[in-house]
N, C-alpha and C positions, 0 to 999 in steps of 0.2 A: 576234770580239767581238760581243756582243748589245747592242743599244741600244734601250731602251724609253722613250719620252717620257712615256707615260701608259698605264695599264692593267696587265695581268698579264704578267709575264715567263714565257715558255714555255721549258722546258728539258728535256733528256734526264735521266732518273733516274740514269744512271751518270756524268754529268758532275760535275766539281768546279768550282764557280762562285765567283768573287770579284766581289762587287757593289760598285759605287761609285754614290752618289747625289749629284747636284749640288744643293746647298741654297742657292745664292747668291740665288735669288729670295725666300727666306724669311729669310735671315740673311747679311749681307755677309761676315763673317769669323768663323765658329764656331771655338772653341778646344778643345772637347772633344765626344766622342760616346760613347754607351753603347747597348748592346742591352738592351731592356727585356724582350722575350719572343720566342720562336720557337715557333709553334703549327702543328700539322698541322690545318688547318681541316676536313679530311675526317673526322677522328676526334675532334677537339676536344682532343687531348693536347698537352702541352708536350713539345717534342722538341729543345730546344736542345742537350742533351748528346749527342744522336744525330746530328743533321744539321749542327751547328756546334760540334764538340767542343772546339775550342781557339781561343785568340786573343780579341781584343777589337776593338770598333769604334774607329776612329781618324779624325782629320782629315788629308786628303791634298790637296796643292796649294791650300791655303787655303779652298776652297769645296766640297770633296767629303767626304762621309762614306764611309769604306771599311770593309767588313765582313770578318771572317775567312771562310775558305772554307766554302761550303755544299756538303755531300756526302751520299751515301747516301740520296737521296730515294726515295720509294716511287711507282711508276708509278700515275698516275691520282689522285694526291693534290695538294692545293693547300696552300701554306704561307704563313703570315703572319709577317713579321719586323717587330716594332715596335721602334722606336729613338727616341732623343732626341739632340738636339745643343744646345749652348749656347755663349754667350759670357759676358762678365763680368756682363751684366745680365739676360739672358733664357735660358729653356730651352724648346725647342719639340719637339713630337712628330712622328714620321714613321712610315710603314708601307710595306713593300714586299711584293708578292704574287708568289709563284713557283708555277707550275703544272708539275708533272713529267708530261710528256705521253708519253714513250716511254723 
């Protein structure tokens, strides 16, 4: 299990990664989550269909946003996953950066 409190998540390009982001500091009990975009920062291209081909973001254990698996990364590329999470009153944005290092 990788744990990153702040900064960029470094990962092997061949790995299949399932990310969970704890959002309790921003929202006590989110009820829904959505992936807004997945971008290969190195090329500037939208790659959601390639690196996150199926599934949707969800809320897990009350305070975590869980993403569908991230896969087929390109070595040397950095990826931005922008997402949102909400409760009955608020919608907040978030971003995760993943660096495919080997």
